[in-house]
C-alpha positions as CSV (number, residue, x, y, z in Angstrom):
1,M,26.4,15.1,7.2
2,S,23.5,12.9,6.0
3,F,20.9,11.6,8.4
4,A,22.3,8.1,8.0
5,D,25.9,9.1,8.7
6,R,25.0,11.5,11.5
7,H,23.4,8.7,13.5
8,G,25.7,5.9,12.4
9,L,23.0,3.9,10.6
10,R,25.1,2.6,7.7
11,D,28.4,0.9,7.6
12,E,30.9,1.1,4.7
13,V,29.1,-1.8,2.9
14,A,25.7,-0.1,3.1
15,R,27.2,3.2,1.9
16,A,28.7,1.5,-1.1
17,Q,25.3,-0.2,-1.8
18,A,23.5,3.1,-1.6
19,Q,26.0,4.6,-4.2
20,E,25.4,1.6,-6.4
21,V,21.6,2.1,-6.2
22,V,22.0,5.7,-7.4
23,R,24.3,4.6,-10.2
24,R,21.7,2.0,-11.4
25,I,18.9,4.4,-11.3
26,E,20.8,6.7,-13.6
27,A,22.2,4.0,-15.9
28,E,18.9,2.1,-16.3
29,G,16.8,5.1,-16.8
30,I,14.5,4.4,-13.8
31,G,11.9,7.2,-13.5
32,V,10.7,6.8,-9.9
33,L,11.7,5.1,-6.7
34,R,9.0,3.6,-4.4
35,L,10.1,3.7,-0.7
36,S,8.1,1.1,1.2
37,W,7.7,0.6,4.9
38,P,5.8,-2.3,6.5
39,D,3.2,-1.2,9.0
40,A,1.7,-3.0,12.0
41,H,-0.4,-5.2,9.8
42,G,2.4,-6.0,7.3
43,I,0.9,-3.7,4.7
44,L,3.4,-1.7,2.7
45,R,3.0,2.1,3.0
46,G,5.4,4.7,1.7
47,K,6.1,7.4,-0.8
48,T,7.3,7.6,-4.4
49,V,10.1,10.0,-5.3
50,V,11.3,10.9,-8.8
51,A,14.7,9.7,-9.8
52,A,16.3,13.1,-9.4
53,D,15.5,13.0,-5.7
54,A,16.6,9.4,-5.1
55,A,20.1,10.2,-3.9
56,R,18.8,12.7,-1.2
57,A,16.2,10.1,-0.1
58,L,18.9,7.5,0.3
59,R,21.0,9.9,2.4
60,D,18.3,11.5,4.6
61,G,15.2,9.4,4.3
62,I,11.8,10.8,3.7
63,A,9.2,12.1,6.2
64,M,6.1,10.1,7.0
65,T,3.2,11.1,9.2
66,T,3.3,9.4,12.6
67,T,-0.3,8.5,12.3
68,M,0.9,5.8,9.9
69,L,2.1,4.0,13.1
70,L,-1.4,4.2,14.7
71,K,-3.8,2.8,12.0
72,D,-6.1,-0.1,12.5
73,S,-6.9,-2.4,9.6
74,A,-9.5,0.1,8.2
75,H,-6.7,2.7,8.1
76,R,-8.4,4.6,11.0
77,T,-6.2,6.3,13.6
78,A,-6.7,4.5,16.9
79,W,-5.3,7.3,19.1
80,P,-6.3,11.0,19.8
81,V,-3.1,12.4,18.1
82,F,-4.0,16.0,18.8
83,T,-4.0,15.6,22.5
84,A,-0.9,15.8,24.8
85,G,1.5,13.1,23.9
86,A,-0.9,11.9,21.1
87,G,-2.8,10.0,23.8
88,M,0.1,7.7,24.4
89,G,2.5,9.8,26.3
90,M,4.9,10.3,23.4
91,R,5.8,13.8,22.3
92,E,7.3,12.4,19.1
93,M,3.8,11.3,18.0
94,Q,1.9,14.4,19.1
95,G,0.0,16.5,16.5
96,A,0.6,14.0,13.7
97,A,4.3,14.9,13.6
98,D,6.8,13.3,11.2
99,F,9.1,10.3,11.5
100,L,11.6,9.2,8.9
101,I,11.8,6.1,6.8
102,L,15.3,5.4,5.6
103,P,15.8,3.0,2.7
104,D,17.8,-0.2,3.1
105,P,20.0,-0.2,0.0
106,A,20.4,-4.0,0.1
107,S,16.7,-4.3,-0.7
108,F,16.7,-2.5,-4.0
109,R,14.7,-4.0,-6.9
110,V,13.3,-2.9,-10.2
111,L,9.7,-3.9,-10.4
112,P,9.2,-6.2,-13.5
113,W,5.5,-5.2,-13.9
114,A,6.5,-1.5,-13.7
115,P,10.0,-1.4,-15.2
116,H,10.3,2.4,-14.8
117,T,10.0,1.8,-11.0
118,G,12.7,1.1,-8.4
119,W,11.6,-0.3,-5.1
120,M,13.2,-0.3,-1.6
121,L,12.3,-1.4,1.9
122,C,12.7,1.2,4.6
123,D,13.3,1.3,8.4
124,A,11.6,3.8,10.6
125,Y,13.4,6.3,12.8
126,F,12.6,9.4,14.9
127,A,14.3,12.7,14.0
128,D,17.0,12.1,16.6
129,G,18.0,8.8,15.0
130,R,16.3,6.4,17.4
131,P,14.6,3.4,15.8
132,V,10.8,3.7,16.1
133,P,10.0,1.0,18.7
134,F,6.7,0.2,16.9
135,S,8.5,-0.8,13.7
136,A,8.0,-4.5,12.9
137,R,11.3,-4.8,11.1
138,H,13.0,-3.3,14.1
139,Q,11.3,-5.8,16.4
140,L,12.6,-8.8,14.3
141,R,16.1,-7.3,14.4
142,R,15.9,-7.2,18.2
143,A,14.8,-10.8,18.4
144,L,17.7,-11.8,16.1
145,D,20.2,-9.9,18.3
146,R,18.9,-11.8,21.3
147,A,19.5,-15.1,19.4
148,A,23.0,-14.0,18.3
149,A,23.8,-13.2,22.0
150,L,23.1,-16.9,22.7
151,G,25.2,-18.0,19.8
152,F,22.4,-18.8,17.3
153,S,21.2,-17.6,13.9
154,Y,17.5,-18.1,13.0
155,V,16.5,-19.7,9.7
156,T,13.0,-19.7,8.3
157,G,11.2,-21.1,5.3
158,V,7.8,-19.8,4.1
159,E,4.8,-21.7,2.8
160,L,1.9,-19.3,2.0
161,E,-1.6,-20.3,0.8
162,F,-3.9,-17.7,-0.8
163,H,-6.8,-17.4,-3.2
164,L,-6.7,-16.2,-6.8
165,F,-10.0,-15.1,-8.4
166,R,-11.0,-13.5,-11.7
167,L,-11.9,-9.9,-11.1
168,L,-15.4,-9.2,-12.4
169,D,-16.2,-5.8,-10.8
170,P,-13.6,-3.7,-8.8
171,K,-16.5,-1.8,-7.2
172,L,-15.2,1.7,-7.9
173,A,-18.6,3.5,-8.1
174,P,-18.7,6.5,-5.7
175,E,-21.1,4.7,-3.4
176,D,-18.6,1.9,-3.0
177,A,-16.1,4.2,-1.3
178,G,-15.8,3.8,2.4
179,Q,-13.4,2.9,5.3
180,P,-13.2,0.1,4.3
181,G,-14.9,0.2,0.9
182,T,-17.0,-2.4,-0.9
183,P,-15.0,-5.6,-1.7
184,P,-14.6,-6.5,-5.4
185,E,-16.9,-9.0,-7.1
186,V,-15.0,-12.0,-8.2
187,A,-15.4,-15.4,-9.9
188,L,-13.6,-18.7,-9.3
189,L,-10.7,-19.9,-11.4
190,S,-11.2,-23.5,-10.4
191,Q,-13.9,-25.5,-8.6
192,G,-11.4,-27.0,-6.1
193,Y,-11.3,-30.3,-4.3
194,N,-8.8,-31.8,-6.8
195,Y,-5.8,-31.3,-4.5
196,L,-2.5,-31.4,-6.5
197,T,-4.1,-32.7,-9.7
198,E,-2.3,-31.7,-12.9
199,S,-5.6,-30.8,-14.7
200,R,-6.4,-28.2,-12.0
201,Y,-2.9,-26.8,-12.2
202,D,-3.1,-26.5,-15.9
203,A,-6.4,-24.5,-15.6
204,L,-4.5,-22.0,-13.4
205,D,-1.3,-22.1,-15.4
206,P,-1.9,-18.8,-17.3
207,V,-2.0,-16.7,-14.2
208,L,0.5,-18.7,-12.3
209,E,3.0,-18.2,-15.1
210,I,2.4,-14.4,-14.9
211,L,3.2,-14.5,-11.2
212,R,6.2,-16.8,-11.5
213,H,7.9,-14.5,-14.0
214,A,7.4,-11.5,-11.7
215,L,8.6,-13.3,-8.6
216,E,11.7,-14.8,-10.3
217,S,12.5,-11.4,-11.8
218,L,12.5,-10.0,-8.2
219,D,15.0,-12.7,-7.2
220,L,12.7,-14.2,-4.6
221,P,13.7,-17.8,-3.7
222,L,10.5,-19.5,-5.1
223,R,10.5,-23.3,-4.9
224,S,7.1,-24.5,-5.9
225,M,3.6,-23.4,-6.9
226,E,0.8,-25.9,-5.9
227,V,-2.9,-26.3,-6.3
228,E,-4.5,-26.4,-2.9
229,Y,-7.7,-28.2,-1.9
230,G,-10.1,-25.4,-2.0
231,P,-11.6,-23.6,-5.0
232,S,-9.2,-21.0,-6.5
233,Q,-6.7,-21.8,-3.7
234,V,-3.0,-22.1,-4.3
235,E,0.2,-22.3,-2.2
236,F,3.6,-20.9,-3.0
237,T,6.7,-22.2,-1.1
238,F,10.1,-20.6,-0.7
239,D,13.6,-21.7,0.2
240,A,14.8,-21.4,3.7
241,Q,16.8,-18.2,4.4
242,E,18.1,-16.1,7.3
243,A,14.9,-14.8,9.0
244,M,15.2,-11.1,8.0
245,A,15.7,-12.0,4.3
246,S,12.8,-14.5,4.6
247,A,10.5,-11.9,6.2
248,D,11.5,-9.3,3.5
249,A,10.8,-11.9,0.8
250,A,7.3,-12.6,2.3
251,I,6.3,-9.0,2.5
252,L,7.4,-8.3,-1.1
253,F,5.8,-11.5,-2.3
254,R,2.4,-10.6,-0.9
255,S,2.5,-7.1,-2.3
256,A,3.8,-8.3,-5.7
257,V,1.2,-11.0,-6.1
258,K,-1.6,-8.5,-5.4
259,Q,-0.3,-5.8,-7.8
260,V,0.5,-8.2,-10.6
261,A,-2.8,-10.0,-10.3
262,R,-4.7,-6.8,-10.4
263,R,-2.9,-5.5,-13.5
264,H,-4.0,-8.7,-15.3
265,G,-7.6,-8.7,-14.3
266,Y,-7.3,-11.0,-11.3
267,H,-7.8,-10.5,-7.5
268,A,-5.4,-12.2,-5.1
269,T,-6.3,-12.3,-1.4
270,F,-4.4,-13.4,1.6
271,M,-7.5,-13.2,3.8
272,C,-7.7,-16.5,5.7
273,R,-11.3,-17.5,4.9
274,P,-13.1,-15.3,2.3
275,R,-16.9,-15.1,2.6
276,I,-17.4,-17.0,-0.7
277,P,-19.4,-20.2,-0.9
278,N,-17.4,-23.4,-0.6
279,V,-13.9,-21.8,-0.2
280,M,-11.4,-23.3,2.3
281,S,-9.3,-21.5,4.9
282,S,-5.7,-20.6,4.0
283,G,-2.7,-21.0,6.3
284,W,0.9,-19.9,6.6
285,H,3.2,-22.8,7.6
286,L,6.4,-21.4,9.0
287,H,9.4,-23.7,9.0
288,Q,12.1,-22.7,11.4
289,S,15.4,-23.8,12.9
290,L,18.4,-22.4,14.8
291,A,21.9,-22.7,13.5
292,H,25.1,-22.4,15.6
293,A,26.5,-19.0,14.6
294,S,30.1,-20.2,14.9
295,S,29.8,-23.2,12.6
296,G,26.5,-22.8,10.7
297,R,25.5,-26.3,11.9
298,N,21.8,-27.0,12.4
299,A,21.2,-26.7,16.2
300,F,18.0,-28.7,15.9
301,A,19.4,-31.9,14.4
302,G,19.2,-34.8,16.7
303,E,21.9,-37.4,17.5
304,G,22.0,-41.0,18.8
305,G,18.7,-42.0,17.2
306,E,16.8,-38.9,18.4
307,P,15.2,-36.8,15.6
308,L,15.5,-33.6,17.6
309,S,18.3,-32.1,19.7
310,G,17.8,-30.9,23.2
311,T,17.9,-27.4,21.9
312,A,15.1,-28.1,19.5
313,R,13.0,-29.8,22.2
314,H,13.4,-26.8,24.5
315,F,12.6,-24.3,21.7
316,L,9.6,-26.4,20.9
317,G,8.6,-26.4,24.5
318,G,8.7,-22.6,24.4
319,L,6.4,-22.5,21.4
320,L,3.8,-24.7,23.1
321,H,4.0,-23.0,26.4
322,H,3.4,-19.6,24.9
323,A,1.1,-20.7,22.1
324,R,-2.0,-18.8,23.2
325,A,-0.1,-15.4,23.5
326,A,1.8,-16.1,20.2
327,A,-1.5,-16.5,18.4
328,A,-2.0,-12.8,18.5
329,F,1.0,-12.4,16.1
330,S,0.6,-15.6,14.0
331,T,-3.2,-15.0,13.6
332,P,-3.7,-11.3,14.0
333,T,-7.2,-10.9,12.3
334,I,-10.7,-11.7,13.4
335,N,-11.2,-13.8,10.3
336,G,-8.1,-16.0,11.0
337,Y,-9.8,-17.8,13.9
338,R,-12.4,-19.3,11.5
339,R,-9.6,-21.7,10.6
340,Y,-8.9,-23.4,14.0
341,R,-11.2,-26.4,13.6
342,P,-10.9,-30.0,14.8
343,L,-10.2,-32.8,12.4
344,S,-8.9,-30.5,9.7
345,L,-5.5,-29.7,8.4
346,A,-5.3,-26.8,10.9
347,P,-4.5,-27.2,14.6
348,D,-7.0,-26.5,17.5
349,R,-4.6,-27.1,20.5
350,A,-1.0,-26.6,21.5
351,V,0.5,-30.0,20.6
352,W,3.4,-31.3,18.5
353,G,4.0,-34.4,16.5
354,I,6.5,-36.0,14.2
355,D,5.5,-35.5,10.6
356,N,1.8,-35.1,11.6
357,R,-0.3,-32.4,9.8
358,G,-2.9,-32.2,12.5
359,V,-0.6,-30.7,15.2
360,M,0.3,-27.1,15.9
361,V,4.1,-27.8,15.5
362,R,5.2,-30.5,13.1
363,A,8.7,-31.8,13.6
364,L,10.6,-32.8,10.4
365,G,14.0,-34.5,10.1
366,Q,16.1,-37.5,11.0
367,P,19.0,-37.8,13.3
368,G,21.9,-35.8,11.9
369,D,19.7,-34.3,9.2
370,R,20.9,-30.8,8.2
371,A,17.3,-29.9,7.2
372,T,15.8,-30.7,10.6
373,R,13.2,-28.1,11.5
374,L,9.9,-27.3,13.2
375,E,7.0,-26.4,11.1
376,N,4.5,-24.2,12.9
377,R,1.1,-24.7,11.2
378,V,-0.8,-22.1,13.3
379,G,-0.3,-19.0,11.2
380,E,-2.6,-17.2,8.8
381,P,-1.4,-15.7,5.5
382,A,-2.3,-12.1,6.6
383,A,0.2,-12.2,9.5
384,N,2.9,-9.6,9.6
385,P,6.0,-11.7,8.8
386,Y,8.3,-9.7,11.0
387,L,6.1,-10.0,14.1
388,Y,5.2,-13.6,13.4
389,M,8.9,-14.6,13.1
390,A,10.0,-12.3,16.0
391,S,7.4,-13.9,18.3
392,Q,8.3,-17.4,17.4
393,L,12.0,-16.7,18.0
394,H,11.4,-14.9,21.4
395,F,9.1,-17.7,22.7
396,G,11.4,-20.4,21.4
397,L,14.4,-18.8,23.0
398,D,12.5,-18.5,26.3
399,G,11.9,-22.3,26.0
400,I,15.7,-22.8,25.7
401,E,16.5,-20.5,28.6
402,A,13.9,-22.1,30.8
403,A,14.6,-25.6,29.6
404,R,10.9,-26.2,28.8
405,D,9.8,-29.7,28.1
406,P,7.4,-30.2,25.2
407,G,6.3,-33.6,26.4
408,P,5.7,-36.6,24.1
409,P,4.6,-36.1,20.5
410,A,0.9,-36.4,19.8
411,D,-0.3,-39.2,17.5
412,T,-4.0,-38.2,17.9
413,P,-3.7,-34.3,17.8
414,Y,-7.5,-33.6,18.1
415,E,-7.9,-35.9,21.1
416,T,-4.7,-35.2,23.1
417,E,-5.1,-33.3,26.4
418,A,-3.5,-29.9,25.8
419,P,-4.3,-26.2,26.1
420,L,-6.7,-25.1,23.3
421,L,-5.7,-22.4,21.0
422,P,-7.7,-19.1,21.3
423,R,-11.1,-19.2,19.7
424,S,-11.0,-15.5,18.8
425,L,-8.7,-12.6,18.3
426,A,-9.9,-11.1,21.6
427,E,-9.0,-14.2,23.5
428,A,-5.5,-14.2,21.9
429,L,-5.0,-10.5,22.8
430,D,-6.0,-11.2,26.4
431,A,-3.4,-13.9,26.5
432,L,-0.8,-11.6,25.0
433,D,-1.7,-8.9,27.5
434,R,-1.0,-11.2,30.4
435,S,2.3,-12.5,29.0
436,G,5.2,-11.2,31.0
437,T,7.5,-13.0,28.6
438,A,6.1,-11.0,25.6
439,R,6.3,-7.7,27.4
440,E,9.9,-8.3,28.3
441,A,10.8,-9.4,24.8
442,F,9.0,-6.8,22.8
443,G,8.8,-4.0,25.4
444,E,5.8,-2.8,27.4
445,G,5.1,0.1,25.1
446,F,5.1,-2.1,22.0
447,I,2.7,-4.6,23.4
448,D,0.3,-1.9,24.7
449,W,0.5,-0.3,21.2
450,F,-0.3,-3.5,19.4
451,L,-3.1,-4.4,21.7
452,R,-4.8,-1.0,21.2
453,I,-4.6,-1.3,17.4
454,K,-6.1,-4.8,17.3
455,R,-8.7,-4.0,20.0
456,A,-9.9,-1.0,17.9
457,E,-10.4,-3.5,15.1
458,I,-12.5,-5.7,17.3
459,A,-14.6,-2.8,18.6
460,R,-15.5,-1.9,15.1
461,F,-16.5,-5.5,14.3
462,E,-18.6,-5.7,17.4
463,A,-20.4,-2.5,16.6
464,E,-21.7,-3.9,13.3
465,V,-25.0,-5.7,12.9
466,S,-24.2,-8.9,11.0
467,E,-26.2,-10.7,8.4
468,W,-26.6,-13.6,10.9
469,E,-28.2,-11.3,13.5
470,Q,-30.6,-9.8,10.9
471,R,-31.6,-13.2,9.7
472,E,-31.9,-14.7,13.2
473,Y,-33.9,-12.0,15.0
474,F,-35.5,-9.5,12.6
475,E,-38.6,-11.6,11.8
476,L,-38.6,-13.8,15.0
477,F,-39.0,-10.9,17.4
């Protein structure tokens, strides 16, 4: 029996889909199959197999080194894997042993920029068939199961801002290698500050058309491409979908944009605030709602003159109550906290409002409106989509179960008395560390694992001597 069948990991539909993938690979003359797995940071890792090995990989998965589960953002292993239990009390991880990534046949695509290449998302399992608890996709699936047990499905819509630059120098000289290496040298594509103007869009049209064709060929539910306020800054928006499909689309979108841009002489970055003069911070606005699983009806739509239902208000109350801990997932980089500034289009405290872009959670919809939703404006584009959505769902469901009251909407979001959002990643991680709700929802082991990876990132940051320090103290003292 195959690994998938031995452990009951595919139903009849999935088995049929796997057979169809093999048929397409043969019929369309596809040469290689990329098997991709999203790591802790939402970066796709994986292996590429030749077409002749695709059927076996679909049946039995392929081996990956467990150190892939233990990397910080510089790809450095944050645990002593050659000690007992890999330094984390898990024999499965000891000695850089293997785990398996098993392709999800429903995710199959042919990459339009590399038409000899098939692509599939994978889920992570140990050799005995257990899901790897550190897998972000597994964590979102757990959150969705929790919602289903309460009679809900979770629907999300993605709005992602990012920067597009012309690539001048990829910095590939030997001295540029490192962990991490020297960032590329880039030039602006627009001077910015002409928000949503047609002339600015037309200046970016050549590269945006390249990206649009690639994304539509991938069947991603693209809605709009917009010129943002900052220089070389754009925003892409996508139709609302069931959350797993939405997260899968977000992870493929980010990877596709970076690959396609690079092949055409551009550099795309989802870093929140690049260190380039005059650029603006980028955000990730996550639209979300619950639907009644039995009827498909929007559970957030208000009645009797109220814009939000009681379910929506309690869900919102959960988001606000847990905002500081949730920031570790919505804004998981040191750089992302440069964005939380007063009197900007980014929030600085845990408040909500009705169609107000200064709040953390913006409520949208009218009584009885099928599109009623909550837009969380706190996220950064580098967030892992699975963990971002899973955390929102867990904390929102906690609000429903505890009947949390969000209080009145804020008309003056930067003046309203409310808990401030964390000012740093370290502050957010401390809040997550203290959150019993997060530990129960994600599991103690997962939270401790995530904290260690992100704190390793902070430790490396704090060990560096910054340009500010050199400028401030080198001559003075």
